[in-house]
C-alpha positions as CSV (number, residue, x, y, z in Angstrom):
1,M,-18.5,-159.0,-83.8
2,K,-15.7,-159.8,-86.1
3,K,-13.6,-162.9,-85.5
4,F,-10.0,-161.9,-84.0
5,E,-8.6,-163.2,-87.4
6,D,-10.7,-160.9,-89.6
7,I,-9.5,-157.6,-88.4
8,K,-7.0,-156.5,-90.8
9,M,-3.6,-154.9,-90.3
10,V,-2.9,-151.7,-92.3
11,V,-0.5,-148.8,-93.0
12,V,-2.3,-145.5,-93.8
13,K,-0.4,-142.8,-95.4
14,W,-2.0,-139.4,-94.7
15,Y,-1.6,-135.7,-94.3
16,D,-2.2,-134.1,-90.9
17,A,-2.6,-130.6,-90.0
18,R,0.3,-128.4,-88.5
19,F,0.4,-125.0,-86.6
20,F,3.2,-122.6,-87.0
21,P,3.2,-120.1,-84.2
22,G,4.6,-116.7,-85.3
23,T,4.2,-113.8,-87.8
24,Y,5.2,-114.5,-91.6
25,T,5.0,-112.8,-95.0
26,K,2.7,-114.5,-97.7
27,E,5.8,-115.5,-99.3
28,A,7.2,-117.2,-96.4
29,C,4.0,-119.0,-95.9
30,K,4.6,-120.8,-99.0
31,D,7.6,-122.8,-97.2
32,H,5.3,-124.5,-94.6
33,N,3.9,-127.6,-95.4
34,M,1.5,-130.4,-93.9
35,C,3.1,-133.4,-92.3
36,L,2.9,-136.6,-94.2
37,F,2.3,-139.6,-91.7
38,E,2.1,-143.5,-91.9
39,S,0.3,-145.1,-89.4
40,L,0.2,-148.8,-88.6
41,G,-2.5,-150.6,-86.9
42,Y,-5.7,-152.8,-86.8
43,I,-8.5,-151.1,-89.0
44,I,-11.5,-150.6,-86.8
45,A,-14.1,-148.8,-88.8
46,K,-14.1,-146.3,-91.8
47,D,-16.9,-144.0,-93.0
48,K,-17.1,-141.0,-95.1
49,T,-15.5,-138.8,-92.6
50,T,-13.3,-141.0,-90.3
51,V,-11.1,-143.7,-90.4
52,R,-10.3,-145.5,-87.0
53,I,-7.2,-147.7,-86.5
54,A,-6.0,-149.4,-83.3
55,A,-2.2,-150.0,-82.3
56,E,-3.2,-153.2,-80.5
57,R,-6.1,-155.8,-79.8
58,N,-6.6,-158.5,-77.7
59,N,-8.4,-161.9,-77.8
60,E,-11.5,-160.3,-76.2
61,G,-12.3,-158.1,-78.8
62,E,-10.8,-155.0,-77.1
63,Y,-8.7,-152.3,-78.7
64,R,-5.9,-149.9,-77.2
65,D,-4.6,-146.7,-78.7
66,I,-7.0,-145.5,-81.2
67,T,-5.9,-143.0,-83.8
68,L,-9.0,-141.1,-85.9
69,I,-7.5,-140.1,-89.4
70,P,-9.8,-137.8,-91.2
71,T,-10.9,-139.8,-94.6
72,G,-10.5,-136.6,-96.9
73,S,-6.6,-136.5,-95.4
74,I,-5.8,-140.0,-96.6
75,L,-3.7,-140.9,-99.6
76,F,-4.1,-144.6,-99.4
77,I,-4.8,-147.6,-96.9
78,R,-2.8,-150.5,-97.8
79,K,-3.4,-154.2,-96.2
80,L,-0.5,-155.7,-94.5
81,F,-0.1,-159.4,-95.0
82,P,2.3,-161.8,-93.0
83,R,5.1,-163.6,-95.2
84,N,4.3,-166.7,-96.7
85,N,5.8,-169.3,-94.5
86,R,6.5,-171.7,-97.6
87,N,9.3,-169.6,-99.2
88,N,9.4,-166.6,-96.9
89,K,8.4,-164.1,-99.6
90,P,6.2,-161.1,-98.6
91,R,2.6,-161.5,-100.0
92,N,1.4,-158.7,-102.3
93,N,-0.1,-155.7,-100.2
94,K,-3.4,-154.4,-101.6
95,E,-4.4,-151.0,-101.3
96,I,-8.0,-150.2,-99.9
97,K,-10.1,-147.4,-101.6
98,V,-11.6,-144.7,-99.6
99,K,-14.5,-142.8,-100.4
100,K,-14.2,-139.0,-100.0
């Protein structure tokens, strides 16, 4: 099991599917778009189909409020770092490459 400190906080920017009930012309369908989401959480696992993040974690290795994101829908995953205590400036956030 990973140490409590080893689990990284991330922001995931991704597209999610949408449903539009009703009847539309082909032209009107062009105005319907997917939603772009930003999800924050602790990255639990990632593979070729799914990235799993949790909104919360505890010191016993348990997670709460899990989000499963299709890997093919992800624009990027960026690690979040706490501010540097010495000068209170944010650290550089790094993007994680996602294999599709």
